Structures are given as structure tokens and as C-alpha cells.
N, CA, C and O atoms as CSV, one atom per row, in Angstrom:
chain,resi,resn,atom,element,x,y,z
A,1,MET,N,N,0.844,-1.185,-0.017
A,1,MET,CA,C,0.013,0.023,-0.018
A,1,MET,C,C,0.904,1.263,0.014
A,1,MET,O,O,1.899,1.352,0.734
A,2,ASP,N,N,0.486,2.187,-0.796
A,2,ASP,CA,C,1.266,3.470,-0.882
A,2,ASP,C,C,1.218,4.211,0.455
A,2,ASP,O,O,0.156,4.345,1.063
A,3,CYS,N,N,2.355,4.679,0.893
A,3,CYS,CA,C,2.373,5.389,2.169
A,3,CYS,C,C,2.016,6.870,2.051
A,3,CYS,O,O,1.871,7.544,3.070
A,4,HIS,N,N,1.878,7.366,0.886
A,4,HIS,CA,C,1.495,8.753,0.740
A,4,HIS,C,C,-0.005,8.813,0.310
A,4,HIS,O,O,-0.373,8.421,-0.797
A,5,HIS,N,N,-0.820,9.310,1.223
A,5,HIS,CA,C,-2.237,9.329,0.962
A,5,HIS,C,C,-2.754,10.755,1.185
A,5,HIS,O,O,-2.228,11.501,2.011
A,6,SER,N,N,-3.792,11.111,0.431
A,6,SER,CA,C,-4.494,12.327,0.608
A,6,SER,C,C,-5.996,12.076,0.541
A,6,SER,O,O,-6.427,11.092,-0.061
A,7,LYS,N,N,-6.777,12.919,1.129
A,7,LYS,CA,C,-8.229,12.779,1.066
A,7,LYS,C,C,-8.793,13.821,0.147
A,7,LYS,O,O,-8.464,15.000,0.272
A,8,LEU,N,N,-9.635,13.418,-0.774
A,8,LEU,CA,C,-10.307,14.314,-1.705
A,8,LEU,C,C,-11.826,13.903,-1.718
A,8,LEU,O,O,-12.189,12.823,-2.183
A,9,ASN,N,N,-12.640,14.771,-1.215
A,9,ASN,CA,C,-14.078,14.473,-1.133
A,9,ASN,C,C,-14.337,13.152,-0.356
A,9,ASN,O,O,-15.214,12.378,-0.741
A,10,GLY,N,N,-13.612,12.907,0.684
A,10,GLY,CA,C,-13.846,11.745,1.476
A,10,GLY,C,C,-13.212,10.477,0.981
A,10,GLY,O,O,-13.313,9.443,1.642
A,11,THR,N,N,-12.550,10.518,-0.178
A,11,THR,CA,C,-11.917,9.375,-0.786
A,11,THR,C,C,-10.445,9.449,-0.586
A,11,THR,O,O,-9.851,10.514,-0.758
A,12,VAL,N,N,-9.804,8.301,-0.211
A,12,VAL,CA,C,-8.424,8.292,0.020
A,12,VAL,C,C,-7.734,7.854,-1.311
A,12,VAL,O,O,-8.082,6.843,-1.921
A,13,PHE,N,N,-6.776,8.647,-1.700
A,13,PHE,CA,C,-6.021,8.388,-2.907
A,13,PHE,C,C,-4.545,8.157,-2.542
A,13,PHE,O,O,-3.975,8.929,-1.771
A,14,GLY,N,N,-3.945,7.135,-3.073
A,14,GLY,CA,C,-2.482,7.029,-3.017
A,14,GLY,C,C,-1.877,7.919,-4.117
A,14,GLY,O,O,-2.541,8.276,-5.090
A,15,THR,N,N,-0.664,8.245,-3.934
A,15,THR,CA,C,0.014,9.098,-4.919
A,15,THR,C,C,-0.060,8.553,-6.311
A,15,THR,O,O,-0.198,9.317,-7.267
A,16,HIS,N,N,0.024,7.290,-6.453
A,16,HIS,CA,C,-0.018,6.674,-7.785
A,16,HIS,C,C,-1.390,6.667,-8.410
A,16,HIS,O,O,-1.521,6.411,-9.607
A,17,ASP,N,N,-2.428,6.944,-7.619
A,17,ASP,CA,C,-3.812,6.992,-8.098
A,17,ASP,C,C,-4.124,8.348,-8.732
A,17,ASP,O,O,-5.020,8.446,-9.571
A,18,TRP,N,N,-3.395,9.387,-8.340
A,18,TRP,CA,C,-3.703,10.754,-8.805
A,18,TRP,C,C,-3.769,10.905,-10.316
A,18,TRP,O,O,-4.740,11.453,-10.837
A,19,PRO,N,N,-2.712,10.410,-11.058
A,19,PRO,CA,C,-2.755,10.609,-12.503
A,19,PRO,C,C,-3.978,9.990,-13.144
A,19,PRO,O,O,-4.589,10.603,-14.019
A,20,ASP,N,N,-4.359,8.758,-12.720
A,20,ASP,CA,C,-5.501,8.120,-13.282
A,20,ASP,C,C,-6.828,8.940,-12.942
A,20,ASP,O,O,-7.702,9.122,-13.789
A,21,SER,N,N,-6.901,9.393,-11.714
A,21,SER,CA,C,-8.044,10.197,-11.316
A,21,SER,C,C,-8.153,11.488,-12.148
A,21,SER,O,O,-9.231,11.863,-12.610
A,22,LEU,N,N,-7.031,12.132,-12.317
A,22,LEU,CA,C,-7.028,13.372,-13.107
A,22,LEU,C,C,-7.373,13.102,-14.568
A,22,LEU,O,O,-8.079,13.897,-15.188
A,23,ARG,N,N,-6.896,12.012,-15.118
A,23,ARG,CA,C,-7.243,11.659,-16.474
A,23,ARG,C,C,-8.705,11.375,-16.593
A,23,ARG,O,O,-9.318,11.687,-17.614
A,24,GLY,N,N,-9.295,10.775,-15.547
A,24,GLY,CA,C,-10.714,10.572,-15.543
A,24,GLY,C,C,-11.503,11.878,-15.546
A,24,GLY,O,O,-12.530,12.003,-16.213
A,25,GLN,N,N,-11.001,12.837,-14.791
A,25,GLN,CA,C,-11.631,14.131,-14.791
A,25,GLN,C,C,-11.504,14.813,-16.162
A,25,GLN,O,O,-12.440,15.453,-16.640
A,26,ALA,N,N,-10.361,14.667,-16.761
A,26,ALA,CA,C,-10.141,15.216,-18.106
A,26,ALA,C,C,-11.128,14.614,-19.099
A,26,ALA,O,O,-11.686,15.324,-19.937
A,27,ALA,N,N,-11.335,13.336,-19.005
A,27,ALA,CA,C,-12.321,12.714,-19.956
A,27,ALA,C,C,-13.716,13.221,-19.671
A,27,ALA,O,O,-14.482,13.431,-20.612
A,28,MET,N,N,-14.094,13.434,-18.382
A,28,MET,CA,C,-15.407,13.960,-18.060
A,28,MET,C,C,-15.543,15.376,-18.662
A,28,MET,O,O,-16.574,15.690,-19.258
A,29,TYR,N,N,-14.543,16.206,-18.515
A,29,TYR,CA,C,-14.600,17.578,-19.100
A,29,TYR,C,C,-14.734,17.565,-20.637
A,29,TYR,O,O,-15.453,18.372,-21.226
A,30,ARG,N,N,-14.025,16.634,-21.246
A,30,ARG,CA,C,-14.132,16.511,-22.760
A,30,ARG,C,C,-15.517,16.099,-23.143
A,30,ARG,O,O,-16.094,16.644,-24.083
A,31,LYS,N,N,-16.071,15.131,-22.422
A,31,LYS,CA,C,-17.422,14.689,-22.724
A,31,LYS,C,C,-18.381,15.836,-22.565
A,31,LYS,O,O,-19.217,16.052,-23.442
A,32,LEU,N,N,-18.298,16.589,-21.474
A,32,LEU,CA,C,-19.208,17.714,-21.265
A,32,LEU,C,C,-19.016,18.747,-22.356
A,32,LEU,O,O,-19.990,19.363,-22.787
A,33,ALA,N,N,-17.742,18.967,-22.836
A,33,ALA,CA,C,-17.507,19.937,-23.850
A,33,ALA,C,C,-18.201,19.526,-25.197
A,33,ALA,O,O,-18.641,20.384,-25.963
A,34,GLU,N,N,-18.281,18.216,-25.451
A,34,GLU,CA,C,-18.966,17.751,-26.649
A,34,GLU,C,C,-20.456,17.996,-26.542
A,34,GLU,O,O,-21.107,18.104,-27.581
A,35,GLN,N,N,-21.034,18.090,-25.373
A,35,GLN,CA,C,-22.465,18.180,-25.176
A,35,GLN,C,C,-22.938,19.657,-25.161
A,35,GLN,O,O,-24.144,19.902,-25.141
A,36,THR,N,N,-22.036,20.617,-25.171
A,36,THR,CA,C,-22.475,22.035,-25.089
A,36,THR,C,C,-22.353,22.734,-26.394
A,36,THR,O,O,-21.462,22.446,-27.194
A,37,ASP,N,N,-23.253,23.658,-26.614
A,37,ASP,CA,C,-23.248,24.471,-27.887
A,37,ASP,C,C,-22.577,25.803,-27.616
A,37,ASP,O,O,-22.322,26.563,-28.551
A,38,ASP,N,N,-22.280,26.110,-26.341
A,38,ASP,CA,C,-21.699,27.448,-26.021
A,38,ASP,C,C,-20.219,27.375,-26.224
A,38,ASP,O,O,-19.541,26.604,-25.545
A,39,PRO,N,N,-19.681,28.170,-27.159
A,39,PRO,CA,C,-18.258,28.077,-27.489
A,39,PRO,C,C,-17.388,28.456,-26.305
A,39,PRO,O,O,-16.317,27.869,-26.148
A,40,PHE,N,N,-17.778,29.389,-25.474
A,40,PHE,CA,C,-17.038,29.797,-24.260
A,40,PHE,C,C,-16.926,28.682,-23.300
A,40,PHE,O,O,-15.835,28.371,-22.823
A,41,VAL,N,N,-18.074,28.043,-22.990
A,41,VAL,CA,C,-18.102,26.892,-22.084
A,41,VAL,C,C,-17.256,25.754,-22.615
A,41,VAL,O,O,-16.470,25.156,-21.881
A,42,LYS,N,N,-17.424,25.453,-23.921
A,42,LYS,CA,C,-16.684,24.392,-24.514
A,42,LYS,C,C,-15.201,24.598,-24.396
A,42,LYS,O,O,-14.476,23.663,-24.059
A,43,ASN,N,N,-14.721,25.807,-24.666
A,43,ASN,CA,C,-13.326,26.138,-24.508
A,43,ASN,C,C,-12.827,25.977,-23.096
A,43,ASN,O,O,-11.768,25.400,-22.851
A,44,GLU,N,N,-13.611,26.497,-22.171
A,44,GLU,CA,C,-13.202,26.391,-20.737
A,44,GLU,C,C,-13.086,24.876,-20.326
A,44,GLU,O,O,-12.138,24.486,-19.643
A,45,LEU,N,N,-14.024,24.085,-20.740
A,45,LEU,CA,C,-14.025,22.636,-20.373
A,45,LEU,C,C,-12.803,21.988,-20.995
A,45,LEU,O,O,-12.116,21.201,-20.343
A,46,LEU,N,N,-12.524,22.311,-22.255
A,46,LEU,CA,C,-11.338,21.674,-22.864
A,46,LEU,C,C,-10.023,22.193,-22.270
A,46,LEU,O,O,-9.038,21.457,-22.220
A,47,GLU,N,N,-9.998,23.430,-21.829
A,47,GLU,CA,C,-8.829,23.927,-21.069
A,47,GLU,C,C,-8.650,23.174,-19.755
A,47,GLU,O,O,-7.532,22.796,-19.405
A,48,LEU,N,N,-9.733,22.954,-19.032
A,48,LEU,CA,C,-9.695,22.157,-17.828
A,48,LEU,C,C,-9.150,20.733,-18.021
A,48,LEU,O,O,-8.324,20.218,-17.267
A,49,ALA,N,N,-9.697,20.139,-19.118
A,49,ALA,CA,C,-9.215,18.809,-19.502
A,49,ALA,C,C,-7.700,18.793,-19.769
A,49,ALA,O,O,-6.994,17.874,-19.354
A,50,SER,N,N,-7.210,19.849,-20.483
A,50,SER,CA,C,-5.799,19.966,-20.809
A,50,SER,C,C,-4.957,20.123,-19.510
A,50,SER,O,O,-3.886,19.533,-19.372
A,51,VAL,N,N,-5.473,20.925,-18.587
A,51,VAL,CA,C,-4.695,21.085,-17.346
A,51,VAL,C,C,-4.646,19.791,-16.548
A,51,VAL,O,O,-3.607,19.430,-15.994
A,52,CYS,N,N,-5.762,19.109,-16.496
A,52,CYS,CA,C,-5.797,17.779,-15.771
A,52,CYS,C,C,-4.733,16.840,-16.363
A,52,CYS,O,O,-3.954,16.227,-15.635
A,53,ASP,N,N,-4.722,16.743,-17.706
A,53,ASP,CA,C,-3.731,15.918,-18.355
A,53,ASP,C,C,-2.295,16.309,-18.051
A,53,ASP,O,O,-1.425,15.475,-17.801
A,54,GLU,N,N,-2.087,17.645,-18.087
A,54,GLU,CA,C,-0.720,18.136,-17.857
A,54,GLU,C,C,-0.266,17.828,-16.420
A,54,GLU,O,O,0.881,17.431,-16.214
A,55,VAL,N,N,-1.105,17.996,-15.476
A,55,VAL,CA,C,-0.821,17.738,-14.076
A,55,VAL,C,C,-0.598,16.259,-13.871
A,55,VAL,O,O,0.293,15.869,-13.117
A,56,ALA,N,N,-1.384,15.430,-14.523
A,56,ALA,CA,C,-1.223,13.975,-14.383
A,56,ALA,C,C,0.145,13.562,-14.942
A,56,ALA,O,O,0.824,12.721,-14.352
A,57,ASN,N,N,0.542,14.134,-16.046
A,57,ASN,CA,C,1.844,13.887,-16.650
A,57,ASN,C,C,2.965,14.342,-15.705
A,57,ASN,O,O,3.955,13.633,-15.527
A,58,ASN,N,N,2.810,15.496,-15.118
A,58,ASN,CA,C,3.832,16.018,-14.238
A,58,ASN,C,C,3.970,15.143,-12.993
A,58,ASN,O,O,5.086,14.922,-12.522
A,59,ILE,N,N,2.854,14.640,-12.450
A,59,ILE,CA,C,2.929,13.737,-11.306
A,59,ILE,C,C,3.640,12.490,-11.647
A,59,ILE,O,O,4.493,12.024,-10.892
A,60,GLU,N,N,3.298,11.916,-12.813
A,60,GLU,CA,C,3.991,10.661,-13.272
A,60,GLU,C,C,5.486,10.883,-13.464
A,60,GLU,O,O,6.310,10.034,-13.128
A,61,ASP,N,N,5.812,12.061,-14.018
A,61,ASP,CA,C,7.223,12.341,-14.226
A,61,ASP,C,C,7.974,12.380,-12.842
A,61,ASP,O,O,9.096,11.887,-12.729
A,62,HIS,N,N,7.354,12.951,-11.851
A,62,HIS,CA,C,8.019,13.084,-10.572
A,62,HIS,C,C,8.050,11.661,-9.852
A,62,HIS,O,O,8.988,11.359,-9.115
A,63,LEU,N,N,7.047,10.853,-10.084
A,63,LEU,CA,C,7.007,9.541,-9.473
A,63,LEU,C,C,8.072,8.627,-10.061
A,63,LEU,O,O,8.631,7.783,-9.361
A,64,THR,N,N,8.351,8.800,-11.357
A,64,THR,CA,C,9.339,7.958,-12.000
A,64,THR,C,C,10.715,8.567,-12.015
A,64,THR,O,O,11.667,7.984,-12.534
A,65,GLY,N,N,10.815,9.784,-11.421
A,65,GLY,CA,C,12.115,10.367,-11.324
A,65,GLY,C,C,12.521,11.064,-12.613
A,65,GLY,O,O,13.665,11.493,-12.759
A,66,GLY,N,N,11.572,11.178,-13.562
A,66,GLY,CA,C,11.966,11.762,-14.892
A,66,GLY,C,C,11.416,13.172,-14.966
A,66,GLY,O,O,11.611,13.858,-15.969
């Protein structure tokens, strides 16, 4: 079991779970972006998805020492 844990909305995440969780959030934002007709909202959701992916990649880079 991972010794680094955080709580987010009552759920315990190990450090290695964060990237997958963030990528799940990114997928949710992309799906919502597909469902809206508002260009501003669509852009904001896609930006959020991009940030989630970037943070997930950065976490993985730090976990692997790269």
C-alpha cells in the first residue's frame, strides 16, 4: 500500500492513483465539452481537461524520477 495518501471528497487516494483520477476528470470535461453548444463553455471545459492531463503527466514524471 502506498504510504502517501490524501483525502479528496472523503476518498483516500495514493500518490500513484492521482494521474488516473486526473485523467478521468479530463475525460469527463471533454465529454461535457462535446455536449455544449456554448463556445465559451466548450473552450473552458477543454482547457480544464488539458490542465488535468498536464498535471497527471507532471505527477507521473515526478514519481518515475523523470
